[in-house]
C-alpha positions in Angstrom: 17.9 -21.5 3.5 14.5 -20.4 2.3 16.4 -17.6 0.5 15.1 -15.7 -2.5 16.4 -16.7 -5.8 16.3 -14.1 -8.6 14.6 -14.9 -11.9 17.9 -15.2 -13.7 19.5 -17.6 -11.3 19.7 -21.3 -12.0 19.9 -22.6 -8.4 16.4 -24.1 -8.1 16.4 -27.9 -8.0 14.5 -29.0 -11.1 13.2 -32.1 -9.4 11.7 -30.1 -6.6 9.8 -27.8 -9.0 8.1 -30.6 -11.0 4.4 -30.9 -10.6 3.8 -33.6 -8.0 0.4 -35.3 -8.7 0.8 -38.0 -6.1 0.2 -36.6 -2.6 2.3 -38.1 0.1 0.4 -40.0 2.8 -0.2 -38.0 5.9 2.5 -38.7 8.4 1.5 -37.4 11.8 4.7 -38.5 13.5 6.9 -36.0 11.6 10.1 -38.1 11.5 13.4 -36.4 11.2 14.6 -36.4 7.7 18.1 -37.7 6.9 20.9 -38.1 9.4 20.8 -35.9 12.6 22.3 -32.6 11.6 23.5 -32.1 15.2 26.1 -34.8 14.6 27.7 -33.0 11.7 27.1 -29.3 12.4 26.9 -27.9 15.9 24.5 -25.2 16.9 27.5 -22.9 17.5 28.8 -23.5 14.0 25.3 -22.8 12.7 25.1 -19.6 14.7 28.4 -18.4 13.3 27.2 -19.0 9.7 24.1 -16.9 10.5 26.2 -14.1 11.9 28.4 -14.1 8.8 25.4 -14.1 6.6 23.9 -11.2 8.5 27.1 -9.2 8.0 27.0 -9.8 4.3 23.3 -9.0 3.7 23.0 -6.1 6.1 24.4 -3.6 3.7 22.8 -5.1 0.6 19.1 -5.2 1.6 16.8 -2.4 2.6 15.4 -2.7 6.1 12.0 -1.5 7.3 12.7 1.2 10.0 9.1 1.7 11.3 9.1 0.8 15.0 5.5 -0.3 14.9 6.0 -2.8 12.1 9.2 -4.1 13.6 7.8 -4.5 17.1 4.7 -6.3 15.8 6.8 -8.8 13.8 9.0 -9.4 16.8 6.0 -10.0 19.0 4.3 -12.3 16.5 7.6 -14.2 16.0 8.1 -14.6 19.7 4.5 -15.8 20.1 4.9 -18.5 17.5 8.5 -19.4 18.6 7.1 -20.1 22.1 5.0 -22.8 20.6 7.8 -24.6 18.9 10.0 -27.5 20.1 12.8 -25.0 20.7 11.1 -22.2 22.6 14.2 -21.2 24.5 16.3 -20.8 21.3 17.4 -17.4 20.3 15.6 -16.0 17.3 15.9 -12.7 15.6 13.0 -11.4 13.4 13.5 -8.5 11.1 11.6 -6.9 8.2 13.0 -6.3 4.7 11.6 -3.4 2.7 10.6 -5.2 -0.4 7.0 -5.4 -1.9 7.5 -8.9 -3.2 6.0 -11.9 -1.3 8.7 -13.7 0.6 10.3 -14.8 3.9 13.5 -16.7 4.7 15.2 -18.4 7.5 19.0 -18.2 8.0 21.3 -20.3 10.1 21.3 -19.4 13.8 17.6 -18.4 14.0 17.6 -15.2 11.9 14.1 -14.9 10.3 13.5 -12.3 7.6 10.0 -11.1 6.5 9.4 -9.1 3.4 7.0 -6.1 3.8 5.2 -7.6 0.7 4.4 -10.7 2.7 2.7 -8.5 5.4 0.6 -6.6 2.8 -0.3 -9.8 0.8 -1.6 -11.7 3.7 -5.3 -11.3 4.6 -5.3 -12.5 8.2 -2.8 -12.8 11.0 -3.0 -16.6 10.7 -1.9 -16.4 7.1 1.1 -14.2 8.0 1.8 -16.4 11.0 1.7 -19.5 8.8 4.7 -18.3 6.9 6.6 -17.4 10.0 5.8 -20.9 11.5 7.0 -22.5 8.3 10.3 -20.7 8.4 10.7 -21.5 12.1 10.1 -25.2 11.3 13.1 -25.1 9.0 15.1 -24.0 12.0 13.6 -26.4 14.6 13.8 -29.4 12.3 17.5 -28.6 11.6 16.9 -28.5 7.8 19.4 -25.7 7.4 22.0 -27.6 9.3 21.4 -30.8 7.4 21.8 -29.1 4.0 25.0 -27.4 5.0 26.4 -30.6 6.5 25.5 -32.3 3.2 27.9 -30.0 1.3 31.0 -32.0 2.0 34.3 -30.2 2.0 32.8 -26.8 2.4 34.0 -24.6 5.2 31.7 -22.5 7.3 32.7 -19.2 5.8 32.2 -20.4 2.2 28.8 -21.8 3.1 27.9 -18.5 4.6 29.1 -16.6 1.6 27.1 -18.8 -0.8 23.9 -18.5 1.2 24.4 -14.7 1.6 24.9 -14.5 -2.2 21.7 -16.4 -2.9 19.8 -14.0 -0.7 21.4 -10.9 -2.0 20.8 -12.0 -5.6 17.1 -11.4 -5.0 17.8 -7.7 -4.8 20.8 -7.3 -7.1 21.4 -10.4 -9.2 24.9 -9.4 -10.3 26.0 -8.6 -6.7 24.4 -11.7 -5.5 26.1 -13.9 -8.0 29.5 -12.4 -7.2 29.0 -13.0 -3.5 27.8 -16.5 -4.1 30.7 -17.6 -6.3 33.4 -15.8 -4.3 35.8 -18.5 -3.2 33.5 -21.3 -4.4 35.2 -24.0 -6.4 32.1 -26.2 -7.0 28.4 -25.8 -7.3 27.5 -26.3 -3.6 24.6 -24.0 -4.1 22.5 -26.9 -5.4 23.5 -28.9 -2.4 22.2 -26.2 -0.1 18.6 -26.2 -1.5 15.7 -27.5 0.5 14.3 -30.8 -0.6 10.6 -31.3 -1.4 10.4 -33.5 1.7 11.8 -30.6 3.8 9.1 -28.3 2.5 6.3 -30.7 3.3 7.7 -31.3 6.8 8.0 -27.6 7.4 4.3 -27.2 6.3 3.1 -29.9 8.6 5.2 -28.8 11.6 4.2 -25.2 10.9 0.5 -25.9 11.1 1.0 -27.7 14.5 2.9 -24.7 15.7 0.1 -22.4 14.6 -2.5 -24.4 16.5 -0.2 -24.4 19.6 0.1 -20.6 19.3 -3.7 -20.3 19.1 -3.6 -19.2 15.5 -5.7 -20.9 12.8 -3.7 -23.7 11.0 -6.0 -23.1 8.0 -3.9 -20.0 7.5 -1.3 -22.1 5.7 -3.4 -23.6 2.9 -5.3 -20.3 2.7 -2.0 -18.4 2.0 -1.0 -21.0 -0.5 -4.1 -20.0 -2.4 -3.0 -16.3 -2.1 0.3 -17.3 -3.7 -1.5 -19.2 -6.5 -3.8 -16.2 -7.2 -0.9 -13.8 -7.2 1.1 -15.9 -9.7 -1.8 -16.0 -12.1 -1.7 -12.2 -12.7 2.1 -11.7 -12.8 4.6 -12.5 -15.4 7.0 -13.5 -12.6 5.6 -15.6 -9.8 6.1 -14.5 -6.1 9.7 -15.1 -5.1 8.5 -17.3 -2.2 7.6 -19.9 -4.9 11.2 -20.0 -6.2 12.4 -21.6 -3.0 9.1 -23.1 -1.9 7.7 -24.9 -5.1 3.9 -25.1 -4.8 1.9 -28.0 -6.2 -1.7 -29.0 -6.0 -0.7 -32.0 -4.0 1.1 -29.9 -1.5 -1.9 -27.6 -1.1 -4.2 -30.6 -0.7 -1.8 -32.1 1.9 -1.8 -28.9 3.9 -5.6 -28.5 3.8 -6.1 -32.1 4.9 -3.8 -31.7 7.9 -5.4 -28.4 8.8 -8.8 -30.0 8.8 -7.6 -32.7 11.2 -6.1 -30.2 13.7 -8.4 -29.1 16.4 -6.9 -25.8 17.7 -8.0 -23.8 20.6 -10.2 -20.8 19.8 -7.9 -18.8 17.5 -6.9 -15.4 18.7 -5.7 -12.8 16.2 -4.2 -9.6 17.4 -6.2 -6.4 16.7 -2.9 -4.8 15.8 -2.6 -6.9 12.6 -4.9 -4.9 10.4 -3.3 -1.6 11.5 0.2 -2.9 10.9 -0.7 -4.2 7.5 -2.1 -0.8 6.6 1.1 0.9 7.9 3.2 -1.4 5.7 1.0 -0.5 2.7 1.3 3.3 3.3 5.0 3.5 4.4 6.1 1.2 1.6 4.2 3.0 -1.1 6.1 4.3 -4.2 3.5 7.0 -4.8 1.6 8.2 -1.8 -1.0 10.1 -3.8 -1.8 6.9 -5.7 -2.0 5.0 -2.4 -4.3 7.6 -0.9 -6.6 7.3 -3.9 -6.6 3.5 -3.6 -7.6 3.7 0.1 -10.3 6.2 -0.7 -11.7 4.0 -3.5 -11.7 0.9 -1.2 -13.4 2.7 1.6 -16.5 3.0 -0.5 -16.9 -0.8 -0.6 -14.9 -1.9 2.4 -15.0 0.6 5.3 -13.1 -1.8 7.5 -10.8 -0.7 10.3 -7.6 -1.5 8.4 -8.8 0.5 5.3 -9.7 3.5 7.4 -6.4 3.4 9.3 -4.5 3.2 6.0 -6.6 6.2 4.7 -5.8 8.2 7.9 -2.0 7.5 7.6 -2.0 8.3 3.9 -3.8 11.7 4.6 -1.2 12.5 7.3 1.7 11.6 4.9 0.3 13.7 2.1 -0.2 16.9 4.1 -3.7 16.5 5.5 -3.0 15.6 9.1 -6.3 17.1 10.5 -8.4 14.9 8.2 -6.3 11.9 9.1 -6.7 12.6 12.9 -10.5 12.8 12.3 -10.5 9.2 10.9 -8.4 7.9 13.7 -10.7 9.4 16.3 -13.7 7.8 14.5 -11.9 4.5 14.7 -11.4 4.9 18.4 -15.1 5.4 18.9 -16.2 2.6 16.6 -13.6 -0.1 17.4 -12.2 0.9 20.8 -8.8 2.0 22.0 -5.6 0.7 20.4 -2.0 1.9 20.9 -1.5 2.2 17.1 -4.4 4.7 16.9 -2.8 6.9 19.6 0.5 6.6 17.6 -1.3 7.8 14.5 -2.8 10.7 16.4 0.6 11.7 17.7 2.1 11.5 14.2 -0.7 13.8 13.0 0.1 16.3 15.7 3.8 16.2 15.0 3.0 16.8 11.3 1.3 20.0 12.4 4.2 21.1 14.7 2.1 20.5 17.8 4.8 18.8 19.9 3.2 19.3 23.3 -0.1 17.9 22.0 1.7 14.9 20.6 3.4 14.2 23.9 0.0 14.3 25.7 -1.5 11.9 23.2 1.4 9.5 23.6 1.2 9.7 27.4 -2.6 8.9 27.2 -1.8 6.0 24.9 0.9 4.7 27.2 -1.5 4.9 30.2 -3.6 2.3 28.4 -0.9 0.4 26.6 2.3 0.8 28.7 4.2 -1.9 26.8 3.5 -0.5 23.3 7.0 -0.2 21.8 5.9 2.1 19.0 4.4 4.6 21.4 7.5 4.7 23.5 9.7 5.1 20.4 7.6 8.0 19.2 7.7 9.5 22.7 11.4 9.7 22.4 11.1 11.5 19.0 8.7 13.9 20.5 11.0 14.6 23.5 13.8 15.3 21.1 11.7 17.8 19.2 10.8 19.4 22.5 14.6 19.5 23.4 13.9 17.3 26.4 17.1 15.4 25.8 17.5 14.0 29.3 14.1 12.4 29.2 14.8 11.0 25.7 18.1 9.5 26.8 16.6 8.0 29.9 13.8 6.4 27.9 16.0 4.9 25.2 18.4 3.5 27.9 15.4 1.7 29.4 14.3 0.5 26.0 17.7 -1.0 25.1 17.7 -3.0 28.4 14.2 -4.3 27.6 14.8 -5.0 23.9 18.5 -5.6 23.4 17.9 -7.3 20.0 16.0 -4.3 18.5 18.4 -2.6 16.1 16.3 0.5 15.6 16.2 1.0 19.4 20.0 1.1 19.6 20.0 3.5 16.6 17.6 5.7 18.5 19.7 5.6 21.6 22.7 6.6 19.6 20.7 9.6 18.2 19.4 10.8 21.6 22.9 10.4 23.2 24.5 12.4 20.4 21.8 15.2 20.7 22.5 15.3 24.4 26.2 15.8 23.8 27.4 12.3 24.9 29.4 11.1 21.9 30.9 8.2 23.8 27.5 6.8 24.7 26.4 7.3 21.1 29.4 5.3 19.8 28.7 2.4 22.2 25.0 2.4 21.1 26.0 2.3 17.4 28.4 -0.6 18.2 25.4 -2.5 19.6 23.3 -1.5 16.5 25.8 -3.2 14.2 26.4 -6.2 16.5 22.7 -6.9 16.7 22.6 -7.2 12.9 25.6 -9.6 12.9 28.4 -7.2 11.9 30.8 -7.4 14.9 33.6 -5.9 12.9 31.6 -2.7 12.3 30.7 -2.8 16.0 34.3 -3.0 17.0 35.1 -0.1 14.7 32.6 2.0 16.7 34.2 0.9 20.0 37.6 2.1 18.8 36.1 5.6 18.9 35.7 5.3 22.6 38.4 7.3 24.3 39.4 6.5 27.9 40.2 10.2 28.5 36.6 11.3 27.7 34.6 8.2 28.6 33.2 7.7 32.1 34.5 4.7 34.1 31.3 2.9 33.5 31.4 3.6 29.7 35.0 2.5 29.4 34.3 -0.7 31.3 31.3 -1.5 29.1 33.3 -0.8 25.9 36.2 -2.9 27.0 34.0 -5.8 27.9 32.2 -5.7 24.6 35.5 -5.4 22.7 36.9 -8.5 24.4 33.7 -10.6 23.9 33.3 -9.7 20.3 37.0 -10.2 19.4 36.7 -13.7 21.0 33.7 -14.5 18.9 35.4 -13.3 15.7 38.5 -15.4 16.5 36.4 -18.5 17.2 34.5 -18.0 13.9 37.6 -17.6 11.8 
């Protein structure tokens, strides 16, 4: 549970936060810590705790809705997960709209990334290092071990405590209420990661990075980013609240990274554009953000800075100037799907829907699997009143990406605009279920009327209802 803990909370284990001046000897074998969690907590029970947590936190946290950012994090997560010891496991990656530096793993393979982590990282390997660290908590069964150690705690209580710890990062009073609801003892301290778990996740994470063809130096490099950030802030990055950082831990990570001999690292060219999107779309004041990009362009005319400047111009009412920067990037750095996305956004900002559709089609001819382009194509179709095309495309996208909540929301929107309220209700049911709220999903399915639904729609709704009710019954 690498969950955020608010400044006022008292859940951090004092022993784990002490300065450790004696580095542990390097252990390349990565032994399992403690008793095997699988003997005390089954993967099914762990999954049910994760679903319960997702239900609790879904309405309490702000989620990033930008399809380009979400698709990138899902792709990066899938790439790193494929290099773990559990590549076939089901993981769900999502982005929290919060400028603070943090990430967390929840039971059942739910991995949350703060937008502030994306913008604070300097390379894809640094960002990937945190993802790999959190995945290691899952693959090494650290979460299961800590829950199993909380003797006498039922699954729902454990889920409520963990959800409360996470929610407390956003709303300390709400988080405290959720954490203590039904809790007779301080099991929160029993659910904290140990210092040994943290070190094991560091070491395993760097091996995963190397296997994923990312640079394992990204982990100690990002530790330095955290150290630098904490020097200039009264409150250190929240990531440090649950991941205490010591000089020994940094030295340990650097030594292991130096020993690893990865393949030639490959970092996606999308990273710098996604980082810039997160900076612009998460800005509190777009005019200040625009001024910051303009100032940095004078000393650092990099692709990421120029892309951020272009997006800021589009967002602040100068889409033509933004498009000019995007076209300059295409000439200087080559084609990229996110550049075509930006050009389409600039055209839509000027009311040029047909031009936007042409730009999206051109981008998709080069990058047919670019989710953000296809998502924006749906939005352009809706503006052009091409509802049938929009519905057909979102139906395809839901089949290809059934775990993408924003795709289900888009399918609900297109179906509603096309006049098919039954399909819209089923899509919204999936939207809630993907985020772990089966009860909200069932509420949507109850809106499906056998008198107005097609035979296929009714059969789908009934099958979903039966499956989700079974899962809720099993979890209770």
